[in-house]
N, C-alpha and C positions, 0 to 999 in steps of 0.2 A: 504494500500500500504506500509506504513512504517513497519507494523508488518510483512508483507511477506518478505520485504527486510531483516529485522533483523533476522527472522527465517531461511532464506536461507544461512546466513553467520555465525551466532552465533555458536561458538564451532568448526568452520572450522579449520583445521590444515594446516599450511604451514611451509616450512623450515625457520629457523632463517636466514641463508645465510648472506648477507651483513649487516644485522641489528646488527650483533655481535659487530661491531665497535661502536655502539651507546649504548650498554648495559654497565651499570656502575658497579663498584665494590660495590657501595652503594646498599642498599636494594630497593631504589626508584631512577630511573634514573632522572637526572635533566637537563632541557633544558630551562633555564631562559629566554633566548632571542629568542628562536625558536617560530615561528608563526604557530598556528594550521591552516592547509589548509581547506578551505571550498569548496565543490564540488556540482554541480547540479547533482541530480540523477534521474531527471524527465524532459521530454521535455518541460513542462510548466514553468520551473524555468530558469530565465534569469540571466545574469551577474548582472544586476541592483538589482534583488532580493537577490543575494548572497551578494552584497555590503551592503544591509540593514541588513542581518544577521550578517555580520562581524562588522558593526557599532554598533549593539546592544550588541554583545559579547564584543567588546572592551570597550564600555561604562560600562558594568557590571564589567569587569575585572578592569577597572580604579577605580571604587567604591570599589571593593573587596580589592584592594591593597592600597587604599587611595592615589592614584597618580593623578597628573594633566595629561592633554592630552600630554603635552610635555615630562613628565617623562615616561609615558607608551611608547611613540614613541622612546625615547632614549633607553629604556630597550629592546624593541621589541614588536610590537603589538601582542596581544594575538591571534587574528584571522585575516586571510587575504585570498585573492583570488589569486591562482597561475595562471600563463599564460594558462596552460592547465586545465581549470575548469569544463569541461563537461565530466561526466562519465555516462551520461544518455543513451547512446546507448549500454551500456554494461550490461550484467547480473550482479547481485550482486557479485557472486564469481569472475567474470572477473574483476570487478571494484577493488576488494580487491587485486587480483593478480597483476593488473596493478600498483596500488599504491605501493605494496611491491617490485615489480620487476623493474618498469620503472620510477617511479616518482623520480626526482632529489631533494632529501631532502636537500642536501648541498646548492643548488642554488647559490646565489651571496654572501653568507656569507663571511665576512672578519674576523671573529673571530673563536674560537675553536668549536663553536656550529653550528649545521646545521641551515640554514635559516628557514626551515620548520620542524615542529615537526615530527620526524621520526616514531613514534610508534602509530599513529592514525590520524583520520581526522573526520570532521563534514560533513555530507551529508544532503542536503535539497531535500525533495521529493515533496513538494507542496507549493503553494502560501499561504496556511493556516498554515504555520510553527509557527506562534505566538500562535495559539490555539492547534495544534497537535504536536508541537515540531519538533525537528530535529533528525537525527540519529548520534550517536557517535560510531565510529568504533575504536577499540583499539586492538593493537597487543601486547599480553601479553607475554613479554619476562621475563626470570628469570636470575638472576645473575649467571655467570659461565657457561652458556649454550655454546655448541659448534655450529659451523656453520651448522652442519648436523642435529642437533636436531630440532624437530618440535616445533612450537609455536602455541598458540591458538588465534584465532580471536574472540574477544568479541564484541558484539554490543547491543545497546538498544536505545529506544526512550528517548531522553533527553528533559526535560522541557525547553521551550524557556526562561523562567526567570532564568535559572541556567546555561546557556551556558558559560558565562564569569567565574563565580566561579569554574565551573568544569574544564575548560581547564587551568585555573591558577593552580589549585591543581595538575593536572596531569603533566603539564610542569615543575613545580617547585619541583616536587617530595614530595609535602606536605602530600599526602595520596595515598593509593593504589586504584586500579580500583574498587574493591568491595565496599569500603566505599564511594567512589565518586558516584557510581551507586545508592547506597541506598538513598543518599541525593538528587538525581536529576532525577530518573527514572519516566517515565509515564507508568502506568500499562495498 
């Protein structure tokens, strides 16, 4: 199921559109306090299951950064569950388009960064996520792109033991998608 989801969206093209405001003049966009949203992509996945994934990701992120729980919370949790957390009734391309077009990344943020990480999300396809991993969906923007230009949707199965370090690297701009993928992909 995860492989089919990934195959149906990996290398899909969508217009940059409103994401242009999030692209940085730096080579890697930085969203230090933006939380990676986690969505259910299957009917069997509940909000409780997503909270377990988010808890594990935040625990891993805390260890990766050498932070206490309070320090991570002050900075911004690495992973969280948005109010609209169910994408399970949509096809994979529809889920990506909804995230791109309708998801409010700015949310309740009171600083210059969006509340939710604007260039990707984590999807959970089954209760066996600890063994089979989760799906990382990443919108690959390039510096200097215009709103009309196409961006590529990248996706892969992310090892459950690497969720926290992966989203920390992406949201802080420590590394690019390809290097992060090499370190955390499930073949």
